[in-house]
C-alpha positions as a printed NumPy array, in Angstrom:
array([[ 23.636, -15.697,   5.664],
       [ 21.377, -17.197,   3.029],
       [ 24.26 , -17.715,   0.597],
       [ 26.351, -19.318,   3.349],
       [ 23.458, -21.649,   4.221],
       [ 23.012, -22.683,   0.593],
       [ 26.759, -23.304,   0.225],
       [ 26.854, -25.493,   3.355],
       [ 23.773, -27.389,   2.188],
       [ 25.281, -27.899,  -1.266],
       [ 28.44 , -29.323,   0.319],
       [ 26.754, -31.529,   2.938],
       [ 23.667, -32.699,   1.051],
       [ 23.492, -31.516,  -2.584],
       [ 20.408, -33.546,  -3.5  ],
       [ 18.392, -31.984,  -0.658],
       [ 19.467, -28.501,  -1.764],
       [ 18.333, -29.094,  -5.328],
       [ 15.039, -30.648,  -4.194],
       [ 14.338, -27.724,  -1.867],
       [ 15.137, -25.177,  -4.58 ],
       [ 12.77 , -26.879,  -7.019],
       [ 10.056, -27.19 ,  -4.362],
       [ 10.425, -23.539,  -3.324],
       [ 10.281, -22.301,  -6.913],
       [  7.159, -24.371,  -7.544],
       [  5.475, -22.988,  -4.424],
       [  6.498, -19.434,  -5.381],
       [  5.01 , -19.81 ,  -8.847],
       [  1.769, -21.225,  -7.425],
       [  1.499, -18.317,  -4.978],
       [  2.157, -15.775,  -7.753],
       [ -0.594, -17.264,  -9.92 ],
       [ -3.066, -17.221,  -7.015],
       [ -2.214, -13.606,  -6.183],
       [ -2.518, -12.621,  -9.859],
       [ -6.154, -13.705,  -9.738],
       [ -6.796, -11.635,  -6.624],
       [ -5.04 ,  -8.593,  -8.075],
       [ -6.834,  -8.957, -11.41 ],
       [-10.202,  -8.76 ,  -9.668],
       [ -9.315,  -5.744,  -7.549],
       [ -7.434,  -3.901, -10.294],
       [-10.451,  -4.442, -12.534],
       [-12.686,  -3.062,  -9.822],
       [-10.458,   0.002,  -9.458],
       [-10.516,   0.509, -13.228],
       [-14.332,   0.297, -13.197],
       [-14.423,   2.812, -10.359],
       [-12.233,   5.165, -12.369],
       [-14.109,   4.712, -15.687],
       [-17.553,   5.026, -14.1  ],
       [-16.73 ,   8.387, -12.575],
       [-17.035,   7.047,  -9.047],
       [-13.393,   8.04 ,  -8.512],
       [-14.289,  11.649,  -9.285],
       [-17.263,  11.485,  -6.926],
       [-15.091,   9.96 ,  -4.209],
       [-12.513,  12.685,  -4.837],
       [-15.248,  15.293,  -4.446],
       [-16.403,  13.671,  -1.203],
       [-12.862,  13.489,   0.185],
       [-11.858,  16.926,  -1.178],
       [-12.14 ,  18.781,   2.164],
       [-10.051,  16.169,   3.98 ],
       [ -7.502,  15.945,   1.17 ],
       [ -7.196,  19.727,   0.923],
       [ -6.732,  19.981,   4.699],
       [ -4.142,  17.212,   4.928],
       [ -2.279,  17.783,   1.66 ],
       [ -2.724,  21.544,   1.138],
       [ -3.485,  21.092,  -2.556],
       [ -6.073,  22.58 ,  -4.878],
       [ -4.993,  20.71 ,  -7.996],
       [ -7.927,  18.454,  -9.032],
       [ -5.607,  15.929, -10.689],
       [ -3.499,  15.569,  -7.525],
       [ -6.684,  15.216,  -5.477],
       [ -7.904,  12.46 ,  -7.803],
       [ -4.562,  10.634,  -7.653],
       [ -4.488,  10.844,  -3.857],
       [ -8.088,   9.61 ,  -3.696],
       [ -7.259,   6.672,  -5.962],
       [ -4.232,   5.903,  -3.82 ],
       [ -6.192,   5.996,  -0.576],
       [ -9.012,   3.936,  -2.127],
       [ -6.525,   1.279,  -3.229],
       [ -5.051,   1.13 ,   0.254],
       [ -8.488,   0.908,   1.848],
       [ -9.18 ,  -2.139,  -0.323],
       [ -5.874,  -3.647,   0.808],
       [ -4.138,  -3.26 ,  -2.545],
       [ -0.88 ,  -1.6  ,  -1.587],
       [  0.756,  -2.56 ,  -4.883],
       [ -2.108,  -1.038,  -6.855],
       [ -1.791,   2.149,  -4.8  ],
       [  1.852,   2.692,  -5.718],
       [  1.464,   4.085,  -9.28 ],
       [ -1.056,   6.741,  -8.236],
       [  1.145,   7.717,  -5.266],
       [  4.188,   8.12 ,  -7.508],
       [  2.223,  10.289,  -9.952],
       [  0.838,  12.409,  -7.085],
       [  4.311,  12.848,  -5.57 ],
       [  5.715,  13.961,  -8.927],
       [  2.953,  16.556,  -9.234],
       [  3.442,  17.772,  -5.629],
       [  7.237,  18.041,  -5.99 ],
       [  8.383,  21.649,  -5.807],
       [ 11.765,  20.958,  -7.401],
       [ 13.866,  21.758,  -4.328],
       [ 15.008,  18.184,  -3.853],
       [ 13.338,  18.004,  -0.438],
       [ 10.08 ,  16.328,   0.44 ],
       [  7.261,  18.815,   0.913],
       [  4.847,  18.423,   3.834],
       [  2.237,  17.111,   1.354],
       [  4.6  ,  14.433,   0.083],
       [  5.49 ,  13.457,   3.645],
       [  1.803,  13.179,   4.535],
       [  1.135,  10.94 ,   1.533],
       [  4.082,   8.717,   2.417],
       [  2.927,   8.461,   6.032],
       [ -0.625,   7.545,   5.024],
       [  0.741,   4.937,   2.608],
       [  3.103,   3.524,   5.217],
       [  0.308,   3.052,   7.739],
       [ -1.983,   1.737,   4.989],
       [ -5.504,   2.311,   6.265],
       [ -7.341,  -0.865,   5.243],
       [-10.995,  -1.761,   5.487],
       [-10.469,  -4.942,   3.502],
       [ -6.987,  -6.523,   3.663],
       [ -7.541,  -8.455,   0.452],
       [ -3.896,  -9.365,  -0.151],
       [ -3.513, -10.835,   3.334],
       [ -6.809, -12.694,   3.016],
       [ -5.599, -14.103,  -0.305],
       [ -2.263, -15.131,   1.196],
       [ -3.944, -16.784,   4.174],
       [ -6.413, -18.538,   1.888],
       [ -3.692, -19.838,  -0.426],
       [ -1.754, -21.076,   2.616],
       [ -4.757, -23.205,   3.596],
       [ -6.358, -21.084,   6.316],
       [ -9.892, -22.211,   7.132],
       [-10.898, -18.726,   8.232],
       [ -8.788, -16.381,   6.139],
       [-11.061, -13.381,   6.698],
       [-10.738, -13.447,  10.494],
       [ -8.074, -10.749,  10.26 ],
       [-10.475,  -8.063,   9.002],
       [-11.456,  -6.591,  12.399],
       [ -7.963,  -6.641,  13.968],
       [ -6.484,  -5.158,  10.792],
       [ -9.161,  -2.449,  10.71 ],
       [ -8.577,  -1.49 ,  14.35 ],
       [ -4.792,  -1.5  ,  14.019],
       [ -4.752,   0.48 ,  10.782],
       [ -7.205,   3.122,  12.063],
       [ -5.142,   3.662,  15.214],
       [ -1.785,   3.782,  13.413],
       [ -3.03 ,   6.009,  10.594],
       [ -4.666,   8.454,  13.003],
       [ -1.573,   8.686,  15.187],
       [  0.741,   8.985,  12.193],
       [ -1.332,  11.775,  10.626],
       [ -1.492,  13.678,  13.927],
       [  2.254,  13.319,  14.508],
       [  2.983,  14.409,  10.937],
       [  0.78 ,  17.488,  11.325],
       [  2.524,  18.361,  14.596],
       [  5.987,  17.866,  13.069],
       [  5.05 ,  19.96 ,  10.025],
       [  3.856,  22.805,  12.286],
       [  7.037,  22.638,  14.355],
       [  9.115,  22.606,  11.171],
       [  7.241,  25.642,   9.813],
       [  7.747,  27.544,  13.078],
       [ 11.448,  26.746,  13.094],
       [ 11.798,  28.09 ,   9.541],
       [ 10.265,  31.432,  10.598]])
């Protein structure tokens, strides 16, 4: 559809097509630079959290919940999951991805099927529990919003509800799956 639209625009009004392409690329570059600043700050903060040992303390605090949800006793997996959840809580879904991939690789049992722990991690990432939706605030701010942070409370409510329901449904499905295997 997009290619067809560009072709029609190139045939009917080529100068407008070129102007729009240049304008769109300029706006895209500006947005990327603005988001790089936001990500640099938050990635730096996550690195400080990791280097200061706060990540280990957070992992220790979340250990009972992580062990219950993910059925793991591997401290490295627990730390990776904690880092992933912390990144999502700060609204940095892209920063959460590397730690999730590493955790999934460590939780993989080699069967070629997703384990219940992997499914739980994917579900929690998909619902993205966020206390501070920093990427969305940055996008709204760069788009000229006068009150970019007004989405914090609605995002918090929505993400708590969806994450809670998703975790409960995943636990129920995992129990049903385990019963069916027996």
